C-alpha beads as a LAMMPS data file, in Angstrom:
LAMMPS data file: protein, C-alpha beads

68 atoms
67 bonds

1 atom types
1 bond types

-500.0 500.0 xlo xhi
-500.0 500.0 ylo yhi
-500.0 500.0 zlo zhi

Masses

1 110.0

Atoms # bond

1 1 1 20.135 -8.229 26.899
2 1 1 21.526 -6.408 23.854
3 1 1 21.464 -9.604 21.771
4 1 1 17.817 -10.203 22.624
5 1 1 16.960 -6.627 21.641
6 1 1 18.673 -7.084 18.276
7 1 1 16.812 -10.356 17.662
8 1 1 13.460 -8.730 18.457
9 1 1 14.311 -5.767 16.218
10 1 1 15.236 -8.034 13.288
11 1 1 12.135 -10.204 13.731
12 1 1 9.846 -7.170 13.795
13 1 1 11.555 -5.929 10.637
14 1 1 10.892 -9.247 8.910
15 1 1 7.245 -9.167 9.964
16 1 1 6.936 -5.649 8.571
17 1 1 8.624 -6.696 5.321
18 1 1 6.302 -9.635 4.751
19 1 1 3.237 -7.553 5.626
20 1 1 4.268 -4.924 3.069
21 1 1 4.827 -7.588 0.405
22 1 1 1.375 -9.064 0.987
23 1 1 -0.321 -5.659 1.045
24 1 1 1.354 -4.341 -2.113
25 1 1 0.855 -7.656 -3.896
26 1 1 -2.845 -7.588 -3.108
27 1 1 -3.144 -4.021 -4.360
28 1 1 -1.456 -4.894 -7.647
29 1 1 -4.001 -7.589 -8.540
30 1 1 -7.095 -5.644 -7.504
31 1 1 -8.207 -4.859 -11.042
32 1 1 -7.760 -8.439 -12.221
33 1 1 -9.661 -9.658 -9.153
34 1 1 -12.630 -7.402 -9.922
35 1 1 -12.550 -8.615 -13.520
36 1 1 -12.394 -12.237 -12.377
37 1 1 -15.472 -11.682 -10.250
38 1 1 -17.293 -10.458 -13.337
39 1 1 -17.341 -6.813 -12.350
40 1 1 -17.678 -4.169 -15.013
41 1 1 -14.574 -2.396 -16.328
42 1 1 -15.987 0.782 -14.797
43 1 1 -15.416 -0.684 -11.325
44 1 1 -11.715 -1.161 -12.072
45 1 1 -11.542 2.367 -13.461
46 1 1 -13.127 3.776 -10.306
47 1 1 -10.641 1.892 -8.133
48 1 1 -7.765 3.206 -10.259
49 1 1 -9.103 6.750 -10.102
50 1 1 -9.351 6.461 -6.325
51 1 1 -5.713 5.374 -6.134
52 1 1 -4.687 8.272 -8.360
53 1 1 -6.637 10.719 -6.218
54 1 1 -4.960 9.333 -3.101
55 1 1 -1.509 9.853 -4.616
56 1 1 -2.408 13.400 -5.671
57 1 1 -3.574 14.246 -2.146
58 1 1 -0.399 12.701 -0.730
59 1 1 1.737 14.875 -3.021
60 1 1 -0.210 18.048 -2.234
61 1 1 -0.080 17.418 1.503
62 1 1 3.689 16.850 1.299
63 1 1 4.156 20.178 -0.466
64 1 1 1.973 21.953 2.101
65 1 1 3.780 20.269 4.998
66 1 1 7.178 21.291 3.657
67 1 1 6.158 24.954 3.786
68 1 1 4.724 24.861 7.313

Bonds

1 1 1 2
2 1 2 3
3 1 3 4
4 1 4 5
5 1 5 6
6 1 6 7
7 1 7 8
8 1 8 9
9 1 9 10
10 1 10 11
11 1 11 12
12 1 12 13
13 1 13 14
14 1 14 15
15 1 15 16
16 1 16 17
17 1 17 18
18 1 18 19
19 1 19 20
20 1 20 21
21 1 21 22
22 1 22 23
23 1 23 24
24 1 24 25
25 1 25 26
26 1 26 27
27 1 27 28
28 1 28 29
29 1 29 30
30 1 30 31
31 1 31 32
32 1 32 33
33 1 33 34
34 1 34 35
35 1 35 36
36 1 36 37
37 1 37 38
38 1 38 39
39 1 39 40
40 1 40 41
41 1 41 42
42 1 42 43
43 1 43 44
44 1 44 45
45 1 45 46
46 1 46 47
47 1 47 48
48 1 48 49
49 1 49 50
50 1 50 51
51 1 51 52
52 1 52 53
53 1 53 54
54 1 54 55
55 1 55 56
56 1 56 57
57 1 57 58
58 1 58 59
59 1 59 60
60 1 60 61
61 1 61 62
62 1 62 63
63 1 63 64
64 1 64 65
65 1 65 66
66 1 66 67
67 1 67 68
């Protein structure tokens, strides 16, 4: 029973690892994808600004949560 639990745990970890690699890889080529579709540079800038805003909110919420 313990061996089966370890196997399931390792397999779920591998699934999570591959999902993270696909997700982060897709995020890294987002600007080039918009450019390849013929989108204006402003669209890539808006996507980048949205990412930056998300990171700023994440940082601020972490600071607030550490003081609660």
